[in-house]
Backbone as a chain_set.jsonl record, in Angstrom:
{"seq": "MAEPTELFDIIHSTRAMRRLKPDPVPDALVAKILQAGQCAPNGGNTQRWRFLVIKDAAIKKAVQVWYKRALDEVVGPRYASSAPPPGATAEGYKRQHSAVEYLTDHFHEAPVWIVPCIESAEKPTRSSGASIYPAVQNMLLAARALGLGATLTTRHLLYEKESEAALGLPPNVHSYAIIPIGYPMGKFGPVGRGPLAEFVYQDRWGQPFKGV", "coords": {"N": [[-11.333, 3.239, 38.837], [-8.371, 5.08, 38.814], [-7.841, 8.006, 36.929], [-5.276, 8.536, 34.614], [-3.12, 11.37, 34.307], [-0.8, 12.258, 33.184], [0.584, 12.928, 30.128], [2.432, 11.29, 28.663], [2.286, 8.902, 30.055], [-0.292, 8.125, 29.398], [-0.062, 7.85, 26.6], [1.826, 5.746, 26.408], [0.422, 3.63, 27.416], [-1.838, 3.179, 25.978], [-3.347, 0.785, 24.689], [-4.667, -1.361, 22.08], [-7.822, -2.122, 22.817], [-9.701, -4.789, 22.664], [-11.526, -6.398, 23.84], [-14.442, -5.74, 25.186], [-16.782, -4.59, 27.615], [-20.376, -4.894, 27.57], [-21.695, -2.909, 28.913], [-23.458, 0.205, 29.259], [-22.128, 3.33, 28.068], [-21.791, 6.499, 29.392], [-23.282, 9.37, 27.842], [-22.03, 11.786, 28.337], [-19.339, 11.153, 28.613], [-18.778, 10.161, 26.095], [-19.137, 12.49, 24.654], [-16.955, 13.99, 25.593], [-14.868, 12.563, 24.46], [-15.395, 12.957, 21.746], [-15.08, 15.724, 21.614], [-12.35, 15.897, 22.057], [-11.465, 14.745, 19.699], [-12.302, 16.697, 17.908], [-10.556, 18.707, 18.421], [-8.294, 18.168, 17.001], [-5.787, 18.719, 14.41], [-6.498, 19.486, 10.94], [-6.631, 19.229, 7.355], [-6.071, 22.366, 5.963], [-7.729, 23.467, 7.815], [-10.374, 23.008, 7.179], [-12.3, 21.43, 8.227], [-13.878, 19.199, 7.383], [-14.583, 16.92, 8.527], [-16.79, 14.487, 9.925], [-18.575, 12.946, 12.551], [-20.004, 10.0, 13.242], [-22.061, 8.687, 15.608], [-22.812, 5.552, 16.723], [-25.294, 3.681, 18.187], [-27.395, 2.057, 17.788], [-28.501, -1.193, 17.755], [-29.308, -2.785, 15.593], [-28.138, -1.587, 13.356], [-25.428, -1.917, 13.976], [-25.24, -4.707, 13.972], [-25.745, -5.228, 11.284], [-23.481, -4.173, 10.045], [-21.551, -5.731, 11.255], [-21.761, -8.186, 10.009], [-20.37, -7.888, 7.573], [-17.936, -7.183, 8.581], [-17.119, -9.509, 9.879], [-17.004, -11.225, 7.723], [-14.843, -10.164, 6.355], [-12.815, -10.84, 8.129], [-12.885, -13.652, 7.975], [-12.261, -14.108, 5.282], [-10.018, -12.583, 4.576], [-8.379, -11.286, 6.682], [-8.064, -13.247, 8.72], [-6.765, -15.52, 7.383], [-4.391, -14.135, 6.804], [-3.252, -13.667, 9.337], [-2.763, -16.321, 10.006], [-0.744, -17.087, 8.267], [1.405, -15.374, 8.58], [4.427, -14.109, 10.154], [5.181, -13.245, 13.607], [4.989, -9.742, 14.321], [7.478, -7.047, 14.782], [8.477, -6.731, 18.174], [6.659, -8.493, 19.196], [5.987, -11.713, 20.518], [5.639, -15.158, 19.442], [3.64, -16.344, 20.946], [2.391, -14.075, 21.993], [1.458, -12.944, 19.645], [-0.368, -14.829, 18.895], [-2.216, -14.515, 20.95], [-3.078, -11.966, 20.338], [-4.383, -12.421, 17.896], [-6.446, -13.984, 18.851], [-7.806, -12.082, 20.378], [-8.604, -10.402, 18.326], [-10.379, -12.06, 16.969], [-12.283, -12.312, 18.986], [-13.218, -9.657, 19.205], [-14.347, -9.447, 16.677], [-16.491, -11.295, 16.759], [-18.016, -10.129, 18.727], [-18.407, -7.562, 17.986], [-20.685, -6.006, 17.447], [-21.693, -5.747, 19.963], [-20.341, -3.89, 21.419], [-20.909, -0.999, 23.279], [-20.907, 1.592, 22.182], [-20.153, 2.997, 19.048], [-17.889, 5.058, 17.328], [-17.82, 6.536, 14.265], [-15.552, 7.846, 12.256], [-15.688, 10.183, 9.684], [-15.327, 11.702, 6.409], [-16.73, 14.408, 4.792], [-17.202, 15.186, 1.524], [-17.317, 16.332, -1.822], [-15.382, 15.572, -3.52], [-13.327, 12.87, -4.718], [-11.838, 10.646, -2.385], [-8.348, 10.889, -1.591], [-4.864, 9.881, -1.313], [-3.898, 11.563, 0.656], [-6.103, 12.25, 2.113], [-6.668, 11.031, 4.562], [-5.141, 12.449, 6.358], [-6.688, 14.419, 7.337], [-8.375, 13.233, 9.108], [-7.354, 11.088, 10.657], [-5.618, 12.155, 12.701], [-7.598, 13.124, 14.436], [-8.794, 10.742, 15.135], [-6.737, 9.512, 16.631], [-6.567, 11.327, 18.763], [-9.054, 10.819, 19.934], [-8.771, 8.152, 20.732], [-6.784, 8.414, 22.692], [-8.132, 10.065, 24.472], [-10.236, 8.4, 25.264], [-8.759, 6.462, 26.618], [-7.748, 8.05, 28.734], [-10.061, 8.445, 30.123], [-10.57, 6.017, 31.167], [-11.723, 4.186, 29.484], [-12.02, 1.552, 27.087], [-10.859, 1.152, 23.733], [-10.439, 0.822, 20.167], [-8.752, 1.28, 17.059], [-10.129, 0.435, 14.044], [-10.214, -0.584, 10.682], [-11.213, -2.501, 9.134], [-13.754, -2.925, 8.065], [-13.708, -1.568, 5.724], [-12.809, -3.229, 3.765], [-15.031, -4.214, 2.692], [-16.287, -1.877, 1.703], [-18.404, -0.507, 0.291], [-20.693, -2.007, 0.951], [-20.636, -1.917, 3.766], [-20.778, 0.837, 4.292], [-23.241, 1.375, 3.256], [-24.812, -0.033, 5.061], [-24.297, 1.514, 7.273], [-25.658, 3.74, 6.572], [-24.615, 5.944, 5.197], [-24.474, 8.908, 3.207], [-23.842, 9.442, -0.368], [-21.718, 11.305, -0.661], [-20.155, 11.082, 1.56], [-17.601, 9.461, 3.321], [-16.414, 6.77, 5.279], [-13.645, 6.364, 7.523], [-12.735, 4.811, 9.53], [-13.776, 2.659, 12.241], [-14.492, 3.105, 15.576], [-14.863, 1.162, 18.187], [-16.161, 1.495, 21.445], [-15.958, 1.023, 24.94], [-16.226, -0.135, 28.366], [-13.262, -1.66, 29.447], [-12.419, -5.179, 29.47], [-9.951, -6.165, 30.117], [-6.627, -5.099, 31.129], [-4.934, -1.945, 30.81], [-2.07, -1.097, 28.754], [1.527, -1.935, 29.17], [2.331, -0.833, 25.789], [3.619, -2.836, 23.067], [6.1, -2.517, 20.794], [8.552, -3.09, 19.788], [12.15, -2.423, 19.554], [13.025, 1.021, 19.274], [15.139, 1.772, 17.639], [15.042, 0.058, 15.48], [13.304, 1.104, 13.699], [13.862, 3.688, 12.965], [15.624, 5.979, 10.995], [18.446, 8.025, 9.963], [19.033, 10.765, 7.958], [19.861, 9.125, 5.662], [18.285, 6.356, 4.125], [18.13, 3.465, 6.046], [20.321, 4.113, 7.548], [21.39, 4.369, 10.847], [19.616, 6.237, 13.357], [21.119, 8.568, 15.398], [20.15, 9.304, 17.806], [19.043, 7.254, 19.286]], "CA": [[-9.966, 3.308, 38.328], [-7.878, 6.45, 38.766], [-7.529, 8.452, 35.582], [-3.941, 9.112, 34.505], [-3.123, 12.732, 33.781], [0.466, 12.494, 32.505], [0.392, 12.624, 28.712], [3.234, 10.162, 28.19], [1.719, 7.691, 30.663], [-1.457, 7.767, 28.588], [0.415, 7.385, 25.296], [2.528, 4.466, 26.523], [-0.469, 2.577, 27.907], [-3.051, 3.116, 25.158], [-3.359, -0.441, 23.894], [-5.908, -1.704, 21.395], [-8.661, -2.897, 23.732], [-10.664, -5.47, 21.79], [-12.518, -7.096, 24.678], [-15.179, -4.649, 25.826], [-18.032, -4.929, 28.283], [-21.545, -4.298, 26.902], [-22.3, -1.892, 29.774], [-23.6, 1.506, 28.601], [-21.156, 4.393, 28.311], [-22.543, 7.762, 29.483], [-23.119, 10.307, 26.735], [-21.102, 12.846, 28.729], [-17.987, 10.682, 28.321], [-18.667, 10.114, 24.631], [-18.975, 13.878, 24.211], [-15.57, 14.375, 25.879], [-14.033, 11.908, 23.451], [-15.636, 13.654, 20.481], [-14.459, 17.046, 21.703], [-10.915, 15.69, 21.862], [-11.274, 14.558, 18.264], [-12.525, 17.965, 17.218], [-9.388, 19.564, 18.66], [-7.171, 17.739, 16.167], [-5.578, 19.469, 13.173], [-7.011, 18.869, 9.708], [-6.153, 19.939, 6.176], [-6.619, 23.682, 5.679], [-8.755, 23.777, 8.822], [-11.67, 23.003, 6.49], [-13.219, 20.708, 9.115], [-14.832, 18.383, 6.623], [-14.856, 15.695, 9.265], [-18.085, 14.239, 10.56], [-18.439, 11.814, 13.456], [-21.283, 9.315, 13.396], [-22.133, 7.866, 16.817], [-23.739, 4.447, 16.502], [-25.735, 2.896, 19.338], [-28.468, 1.192, 17.316], [-28.021, -2.578, 17.653], [-29.578, -3.324, 14.26], [-27.113, -1.055, 12.455], [-24.157, -2.565, 14.313], [-25.296, -6.099, 13.51], [-25.655, -5.233, 9.819], [-22.08, -3.936, 9.699], [-20.769, -6.847, 11.768], [-21.776, -9.255, 8.997], [-19.271, -7.629, 6.629], [-16.715, -7.17, 9.384], [-16.737, -10.909, 10.087], [-16.643, -11.792, 6.429], [-13.487, -9.69, 6.073], [-11.904, -11.665, 8.933], [-12.873, -15.019, 7.455], [-11.726, -14.215, 3.926], [-8.767, -11.842, 4.355], [-7.535, -11.037, 7.851], [-7.756, -14.511, 9.391], [-5.683, -16.207, 6.67], [-3.153, -13.354, 6.91], [-2.683, -13.992, 10.644], [-2.318, -17.712, 10.017], [0.415, -17.294, 7.403], [2.449, -14.372, 8.793], [5.239, -14.216, 11.36], [4.907, -12.171, 14.566], [5.635, -8.468, 13.991], [8.459, -6.599, 15.773], [7.971, -6.47, 19.517], [5.681, -9.503, 19.598], [6.388, -13.111, 20.495], [4.663, -16.017, 18.773], [2.517, -16.507, 21.861], [1.685, -12.798, 22.038], [0.771, -12.765, 18.367], [-1.521, -15.725, 18.956], [-3.207, -13.864, 21.825], [-3.637, -10.844, 19.586], [-5.358, -12.965, 16.944], [-7.609, -14.402, 19.634], [-8.543, -10.87, 20.71], [-9.224, -9.942, 17.076], [-11.543, -12.924, 16.749], [-13.294, -11.948, 19.984], [-13.822, -8.394, 18.789], [-15.179, -9.704, 15.5], [-17.729, -11.972, 17.157], [-18.779, -9.285, 19.658], [-18.274, -6.195, 17.485], [-21.969, -5.314, 17.565], [-22.057, -5.616, 21.371], [-19.706, -2.695, 21.998], [-22.052, -0.095, 23.502], [-20.843, 2.799, 21.352], [-19.184, 3.129, 17.963], [-17.706, 6.341, 16.665], [-17.386, 6.327, 12.88], [-14.992, 9.082, 11.722], [-15.961, 10.294, 8.253], [-15.058, 12.969, 5.739], [-17.771, 14.808, 3.842], [-16.58, 15.908, 0.414], [-17.769, 15.955, -3.159], [-14.224, 15.055, -4.221], [-12.953, 11.496, -4.431], [-10.752, 10.607, -1.412], [-7.009, 10.646, -2.104], [-3.933, 9.35, -0.326], [-3.712, 12.525, 1.742], [-7.369, 12.543, 2.791], [-6.623, 10.562, 5.94], [-4.485, 13.439, 7.21], [-7.722, 15.281, 7.914], [-9.26, 12.493, 10.008], [-6.672, 10.193, 11.583], [-5.226, 12.839, 13.94], [-8.77, 13.148, 15.31], [-8.961, 9.38, 15.647], [-5.767, 9.293, 17.701], [-7.009, 12.123, 19.911], [-10.177, 10.141, 20.582], [-8.255, 6.964, 21.402], [-6.1, 8.86, 23.904], [-9.154, 10.568, 25.391], [-10.911, 7.233, 25.837], [-7.83, 5.889, 27.607], [-7.7, 8.939, 29.894], [-11.331, 8.311, 30.84], [-10.702, 4.643, 31.627], [-12.517, 3.426, 28.518], [-11.279, 0.81, 26.08], [-11.206, 1.462, 22.344], [-9.44, 0.415, 19.196], [-8.939, 1.762, 15.687], [-10.258, -0.647, 13.083], [-10.63, -0.161, 9.337], [-11.482, -3.729, 8.382], [-15.024, -2.843, 7.337], [-13.457, -0.959, 4.409], [-12.622, -4.295, 2.774], [-16.364, -4.24, 2.057], [-16.64, -0.477, 1.942], [-19.721, -0.153, -0.25], [-21.726, -2.681, 1.725], [-20.611, -1.426, 5.144], [-21.252, 2.224, 4.354], [-24.691, 1.321, 3.052], [-25.388, -0.449, 6.339], [-24.175, 2.666, 8.176], [-26.567, 4.783, 6.11], [-23.878, 7.138, 4.788], [-24.816, 9.435, 1.88], [-22.777, 9.215, -1.353], [-20.591, 12.238, -0.538], [-19.518, 10.872, 2.861], [-16.872, 8.195, 3.395], [-15.871, 6.435, 6.593], [-12.206, 6.072, 7.532], [-12.489, 3.876, 10.628], [-14.811, 2.499, 13.259], [-13.887, 3.028, 16.901], [-15.757, 0.627, 19.22], [-15.785, 2.033, 22.752], [-16.658, 0.438, 26.073], [-15.364, -0.399, 29.514], [-12.439, -2.805, 29.061], [-12.372, -6.378, 30.305], [-8.57, -6.352, 30.532], [-5.882, -3.96, 31.671], [-4.24, -1.107, 29.841], [-0.632, -1.033, 28.545], [2.215, -1.096, 28.187], [2.283, -1.305, 24.408], [4.843, -3.476, 22.602], [6.331, -2.178, 19.392], [9.917, -3.387, 19.409], [13.128, -1.345, 19.79], [12.873, 2.19, 18.414], [16.245, 1.823, 16.677], [14.731, -0.762, 14.308], [12.332, 1.777, 12.843], [14.218, 5.087, 12.737], [16.878, 6.215, 10.281], [18.87, 9.421, 9.94], [19.589, 11.325, 6.72], [19.79, 8.162, 4.56], [17.505, 5.168, 4.448], [18.927, 2.383, 6.578], [21.397, 4.621, 8.414], [20.797, 4.512, 12.181], [19.427, 7.541, 14.004], [22.077, 8.612, 16.505], [19.489, 9.66, 19.07], [18.593, 6.068, 20.023]], "C": [[-9.532, 4.765, 38.233], [-7.487, 6.813, 37.344], [-6.119, 9.025, 35.54], [-4.015, 10.517, 33.915], [-1.842, 13.062, 33.034], [0.357, 12.021, 31.055], [1.16, 11.382, 28.287], [2.807, 8.85, 28.838], [0.536, 7.192, 29.841], [-1.01, 7.187, 27.248], [1.005, 5.977, 25.395], [1.639, 3.33, 27.013], [-1.77, 2.487, 27.122], [-2.952, 1.935, 24.2], [-4.67, -0.54, 23.125], [-6.71, -2.622, 22.311], [-9.813, -3.5, 22.932], [-11.72, -6.254, 22.553], [-13.216, -6.04, 25.546], [-16.455, -5.171, 26.479], [-19.207, -4.272, 27.549], [-22.216, -3.198, 27.715], [-22.375, -0.541, 29.069], [-22.489, 2.478, 28.996], [-21.928, 5.717, 28.345], [-22.246, 8.694, 28.31], [-22.115, 11.409, 27.065], [-19.66, 12.443, 28.436], [-17.76, 10.599, 26.811], [-18.446, 11.519, 24.08], [-17.557, 14.37, 24.462], [-14.624, 13.798, 24.836], [-14.172, 12.622, 22.108], [-15.008, 15.045, 20.479], [-12.946, 16.965, 21.53], [-10.603, 15.488, 20.389], [-11.379, 15.86, 17.496], [-11.361, 18.931, 17.411], [-8.223, 19.251, 17.722], [-7.008, 18.641, 14.944], [-6.185, 18.742, 11.989], [-6.657, 19.788, 8.549], [-6.843, 21.268, 5.944], [-7.631, 24.171, 6.688], [-10.147, 23.854, 8.2], [-12.74, 22.271, 7.296], [-14.319, 19.987, 8.341], [-15.155, 17.075, 7.347], [-16.281, 15.669, 9.792], [-17.914, 12.983, 11.4], [-19.822, 11.21, 13.703], [-21.214, 8.415, 14.623], [-23.211, 6.805, 16.601], [-24.017, 3.731, 17.816], [-26.769, 1.848, 18.925], [-27.94, -0.219, 17.055], [-28.215, -3.146, 16.249], [-28.532, -2.843, 13.254], [-25.787, -1.76, 12.708], [-24.136, -4.013, 13.826], [-25.157, -6.187, 11.995], [-24.222, -5.021, 9.349], [-21.219, -5.126, 10.125], [-20.717, -8.011, 10.794], [-20.595, -9.101, 8.045], [-17.933, -7.623, 7.346], [-16.203, -8.597, 9.594], [-16.328, -11.56, 8.773], [-15.215, -11.391, 6.049], [-12.459, -10.473, 6.889], [-11.762, -13.052, 8.315], [-12.125, -15.121, 6.126], [-10.35, -13.581, 3.751], [-7.876, -11.828, 5.592], [-7.132, -12.326, 8.555], [-6.651, -15.288, 8.693], [-4.352, -15.465, 6.754], [-2.471, -13.629, 8.25], [-2.066, -15.389, 10.626], [-1.016, -17.92, 9.257], [1.571, -16.338, 7.664], [3.183, -14.588, 10.112], [4.875, -13.091, 12.322], [5.631, -10.887, 14.173], [6.667, -8.084, 15.039], [7.814, -6.293, 17.113], [6.988, -7.495, 20.031], [6.295, -10.894, 19.525], [5.321, -13.912, 19.751], [3.42, -16.191, 19.641], [1.694, -15.225, 21.948], [0.898, -12.539, 20.779], [-0.478, -13.644, 18.313], [-2.621, -15.133, 19.827], [-3.867, -12.69, 21.112], [-4.695, -11.332, 18.602], [-6.622, -13.403, 17.669], [-8.466, -13.198, 20.009], [-9.244, -10.299, 19.487], [-10.473, -10.764, 16.772], [-12.656, -12.586, 17.736], [-14.001, -10.659, 19.577], [-14.765, -8.608, 17.613], [-16.524, -10.292, 15.889], [-18.626, -11.085, 18.018], [-18.777, -7.817, 19.228], [-19.54, -5.382, 17.734], [-22.395, -5.102, 19.014], [-21.352, -4.449, 22.059], [-20.78, -1.628, 22.13], [-22.08, 1.116, 22.588], [-19.813, 2.605, 20.249], [-19.088, 4.607, 17.604], [-17.14, 6.048, 15.284], [-16.873, 7.659, 12.349], [-15.133, 9.102, 10.198], [-15.448, 11.631, 7.716], [-16.164, 13.209, 4.727], [-17.136, 15.652, 2.752], [-17.136, 15.402, -0.901], [-16.628, 15.347, -3.968], [-13.931, 13.614, -3.809], [-11.794, 11.496, -3.434], [-9.417, 10.273, -2.08], [-6.123, 10.115, -0.98], [-3.782, 10.277, 0.879], [-4.987, 12.796, 2.541], [-7.346, 12.139, 4.261], [-5.963, 11.536, 6.891], [-5.489, 14.357, 7.871], [-8.663, 14.533, 8.852], [-8.508, 11.649, 11.025], [-6.057, 10.891, 12.796], [-6.388, 12.92, 14.941], [-9.015, 11.78, 15.925], [-8.001, 9.128, 16.807], [-6.121, 10.104, 18.939], [-8.119, 11.412, 20.677], [-9.732, 8.876, 21.305], [-7.567, 7.333, 22.718], [-7.098, 9.378, 24.941], [-9.904, 9.424, 26.054], [-10.046, 6.597, 26.914], [-7.81, 6.734, 28.885], [-8.958, 8.83, 30.746], [-11.557, 6.893, 31.359], [-11.535, 3.77, 30.727], [-11.615, 2.729, 27.516], [-11.775, 1.176, 24.694], [-10.134, 0.895, 21.441], [-9.775, 1.035, 17.843], [-9.05, 0.549, 14.78], [-10.788, -0.097, 11.766], [-11.069, -1.357, 8.497], [-12.778, -3.681, 7.581], [-14.834, -2.284, 5.933], [-13.094, -1.994, 3.349], [-13.931, -4.558, 2.041], [-16.975, -2.853, 2.252], [-18.061, -0.141, 1.503], [-20.832, -0.735, 0.61], [-21.805, -2.142, 3.16], [-21.156, -0.014, 5.248], [-22.744, 2.318, 4.051], [-25.396, 0.926, 4.35], [-25.335, 0.68, 7.365], [-25.09, 3.815, 7.775], [-25.87, 6.051, 5.664], [-24.327, 7.611, 3.408], [-23.624, 9.305, 0.932], [-21.556, 10.112, -1.191], [-19.877, 12.135, 0.801], [-18.856, 9.497, 2.867], [-16.317, 7.999, 4.795], [-14.397, 6.088, 6.456], [-11.825, 5.106, 8.64], [-13.797, 3.641, 11.364], [-14.068, 2.35, 14.58], [-14.929, 2.465, 17.871], [-15.249, 1.05, 20.587], [-16.622, 1.364, 23.838], [-15.705, 0.294, 27.241], [-14.581, -1.685, 29.24], [-12.569, -3.983, 30.021], [-10.961, -6.606, 30.855], [-7.947, -5.074, 31.05], [-5.18, -3.199, 30.558], [-2.734, -1.36, 29.877], [0.208, -1.998, 29.368], [2.137, -1.68, 26.779], [3.623, -1.94, 24.05], [5.04, -3.209, 21.123], [7.736, -2.521, 18.919], [10.836, -2.208, 19.64], [12.982, -0.206, 18.786], [13.936, 2.23, 17.324], [15.963, 1.012, 15.409], [13.861, -0.024, 13.29], [12.743, 3.181, 12.417], [15.581, 5.184, 12.047], [17.2, 7.705, 10.311], [19.542, 9.759, 8.613], [19.483, 10.39, 5.514], [19.065, 6.915, 5.02], [18.43, 4.038, 4.896], [20.047, 2.833, 7.492], [20.81, 4.921, 9.786], [20.667, 5.964, 12.636], [20.273, 7.567, 15.266], [21.421, 8.905, 17.856], [18.985, 8.477, 19.867], [19.665, 5.001, 19.998]], "O": [[-10.232, 5.591, 37.647], [-6.87, 6.014, 36.64], [-5.788, 9.904, 36.336], [-4.896, 10.803, 33.104], [-1.798, 14.059, 32.313], [0.071, 10.852, 30.795], [0.603, 10.509, 27.621], [2.951, 7.79, 28.229], [0.382, 5.991, 29.617], [-1.52, 6.154, 26.813], [0.716, 5.118, 24.561], [2.067, 2.176, 27.023], [-2.703, 1.801, 27.541], [-2.528, 2.077, 23.053], [-5.656, 0.111, 23.47], [-6.321, -3.765, 22.55], [-10.769, -2.813, 22.572], [-12.698, -6.72, 21.968], [-12.645, -5.524, 26.507], [-17.115, -6.072, 25.962], [-19.043, -3.2, 26.967], [-23.199, -2.611, 27.264], [-21.445, -0.175, 28.35], [-21.982, 2.443, 30.117], [-22.655, 6.019, 27.398], [-21.109, 8.793, 27.849], [-21.427, 11.91, 26.175], [-18.846, 13.284, 28.054], [-16.681, 10.927, 26.317], [-17.662, 11.713, 23.151], [-17.003, 15.093, 23.633], [-13.693, 14.468, 24.388], [-13.18, 12.859, 21.418], [-14.469, 15.489, 19.466], [-12.334, 17.85, 20.933], [-9.6, 15.994, 19.885], [-10.632, 16.095, 16.546], [-11.205, 19.875, 16.636], [-7.259, 20.013, 17.667], [-7.974, 19.255, 14.49], [-6.366, 17.525, 12.026], [-6.413, 20.979, 8.74], [-8.058, 21.313, 5.748], [-8.315, 25.169, 6.459], [-10.989, 24.647, 8.623], [-13.936, 22.465, 7.077], [-15.51, 20.145, 8.608], [-15.902, 16.237, 6.842], [-16.884, 16.707, 10.063], [-17.195, 12.063, 11.011], [-20.693, 11.844, 14.3], [-20.406, 7.488, 14.674], [-24.369, 7.123, 16.331], [-23.103, 3.237, 18.475], [-26.985, 0.868, 19.638], [-27.043, -0.412, 16.235], [-27.375, -3.908, 15.769], [-28.093, -3.61, 12.397], [-25.1, -2.156, 11.766], [-23.116, -4.484, 13.323], [-24.526, -7.11, 11.478], [-23.795, -5.622, 8.363], [-20.267, -5.485, 9.432], [-19.729, -8.746, 10.758], [-19.901, -10.073, 7.748], [-16.915, -8.014, 6.777], [-15.004, -8.857, 9.498], [-15.396, -12.362, 8.738], [-14.47, -12.192, 5.486], [-11.359, -10.743, 6.406], [-10.652, -13.56, 8.152], [-11.433, -16.108, 5.875], [-9.59, -13.991, 2.873], [-6.743, -12.308, 5.548], [-5.975, -12.479, 8.948], [-5.683, -15.683, 9.344], [-3.295, -16.096, 6.774], [-1.254, -13.804, 8.301], [-0.981, -15.607, 11.166], [-0.259, -18.839, 9.573], [2.622, -16.469, 7.037], [2.644, -15.165, 11.056], [4.315, -12.08, 11.897], [6.779, -10.944, 13.733], [6.736, -8.724, 16.089], [6.75, -5.678, 17.183], [6.523, -7.396, 21.167], [7.029, -11.213, 18.59], [4.236, -13.405, 19.467], [2.294, -16.186, 19.143], [0.464, -15.266, 21.975], [-0.199, -11.982, 20.826], [-1.507, -13.255, 17.76], [-3.803, -15.227, 19.5], [-5.065, -12.452, 21.264], [-5.767, -10.739, 18.484], [-7.732, -13.219, 17.168], [-9.694, -13.267, 19.968], [-10.351, -9.772, 19.593], [-11.499, -10.22, 16.365], [-13.831, -12.574, 17.372], [-15.23, -10.579, 19.601], [-15.847, -8.024, 17.559], [-17.569, -9.849, 15.412], [-19.844, -11.261, 18.041], [-19.109, -6.934, 20.02], [-19.484, -4.232, 18.17], [-23.346, -4.366, 19.278], [-21.73, -4.064, 23.166], [-21.503, -1.375, 21.166], [-23.153, 1.617, 22.252], [-18.718, 2.101, 20.5], [-20.094, 5.316, 17.582], [-16.107, 5.391, 15.152], [-17.679, 8.53, 12.019], [-14.746, 8.153, 9.515], [-15.176, 12.561, 8.475], [-16.494, 12.341, 3.919], [-16.59, 16.72, 3.031], [-17.392, 14.21, -1.074], [-16.864, 14.686, -4.979], [-14.248, 13.196, -2.696], [-10.849, 12.266, -3.606], [-9.364, 9.475, -3.015], [-6.573, 9.927, 0.15], [-3.561, 9.812, 1.997], [-4.944, 13.505, 3.546], [-7.93, 12.817, 5.107], [-6.189, 11.472, 8.099], [-5.171, 15.008, 8.867], [-9.635, 15.107, 9.344], [-8.973, 11.503, 12.156], [-5.977, 10.269, 13.855], [-6.181, 12.8, 16.148], [-9.395, 11.67, 17.09], [-8.399, 8.596, 17.843], [-5.985, 9.608, 20.058], [-8.13, 11.401, 21.908], [-10.254, 8.558, 22.374], [-7.742, 6.656, 23.73], [-6.928, 9.156, 26.14], [-10.178, 9.463, 27.253], [-10.533, 6.237, 27.985], [-7.849, 6.193, 29.99], [-8.925, 9.093, 31.948], [-12.61, 6.597, 31.924], [-12.011, 2.718, 31.152], [-10.568, 3.256, 27.14], [-12.953, 1.474, 24.499], [-9.05, 0.532, 21.898], [-10.94, 1.281, 17.529], [-8.145, -0.284, 14.755], [-11.689, 0.742, 11.741], [-11.271, -1.233, 7.289], [-12.888, -4.323, 6.536], [-15.673, -2.488, 5.056], [-13.07, -1.676, 2.16], [-13.939, -5.059, 0.917], [-18.025, -2.69, 2.874], [-18.828, 0.446, 2.265], [-21.793, -0.046, 0.953], [-22.893, -1.938, 3.698], [-21.903, 0.304, 6.173], [-23.427, 3.224, 4.528], [-26.44, 1.479, 4.694], [-26.214, 0.794, 8.219], [-25.28, 4.758, 8.543], [-26.456, 7.131, 5.737], [-24.541, 6.784, 2.521], [-22.503, 9.079, 1.388], [-20.453, 9.705, -1.556], [-19.077, 13.006, 1.143], [-19.462, 8.5, 2.473], [-15.816, 8.935, 5.418], [-13.952, 5.589, 5.423], [-10.69, 4.63, 8.676], [-14.79, 4.331, 11.138], [-13.128, 1.564, 14.687], [-15.794, 3.207, 18.335], [-14.051, 0.975, 20.862], [-17.826, 1.166, 23.683], [-14.511, 0.571, 27.116], [-15.168, -2.691, 28.843], [-12.796, -3.809, 31.219], [-10.799, -7.175, 31.934], [-8.635, -4.103, 31.365], [-4.877, -3.752, 29.501], [-2.19, -1.783, 30.897], [-0.319, -2.778, 30.161], [1.905, -2.876, 26.605], [4.645, -1.622, 24.657], [4.232, -3.632, 20.296], [8.076, -2.266, 17.764], [10.364, -1.1, 19.897], [12.834, -0.444, 17.587], [13.664, 2.673, 16.208], [16.583, 1.255, 14.373], [13.703, -0.477, 12.156], [12.061, 3.805, 11.603], [16.554, 4.555, 12.463], [16.351, 8.535, 10.637], [20.504, 9.107, 8.206], [19.055, 10.823, 4.444], [19.214, 6.475, 6.16], [19.392, 3.7, 4.207], [20.668, 2.001, 8.154], [19.827, 5.656, 9.883], [21.514, 6.803, 12.33], [20.154, 6.681, 16.112], [22.048, 8.772, 18.908], [18.543, 8.645, 21.003], [19.477, 3.924, 20.564]]}, "num_chains": 1, "name": "protein.A"}
């Protein structure tokens, strides 16, 4: 597959790829993804981020138990009772739920996980994610540019204590996501988010932005 080089092509086609092949991903590609993450801005340039690469099947299976429990108890019922979000049809929303269920059942089979973390003696606050999620987005875009599928998932945090124990994180380190990475079974993009005008206001809440 030819790698796209146009930034906006990559952005507009970086879908959440939840169906991944179990084929190994070369370390050289994982390193490129991590380097892209390291290029991201973070609060005060303190670089408290840490990136845990998980390949060990036993660790992934231990986390998958809590990941599936979160689907069964929280996320699954939410899908069943909610309407399709903007930009999605009922059929598309159903396909999305099916992909979520697939990822859940095969979460531990993704060849590589990257777990973005922050190391700090301080308790995480609302702004803490500003020092890690830009790196996450960089890594998602880098994976797309390399022809690899990935998705941002935070569901394990519904059982944070148990999942982080399974990941072997020390007390002063907290995870903010898990990024499963592998060669995709499906095709990339385009993403569907609904009309931009529905989400953007100008000067006052609810007042349309004149640029769209």
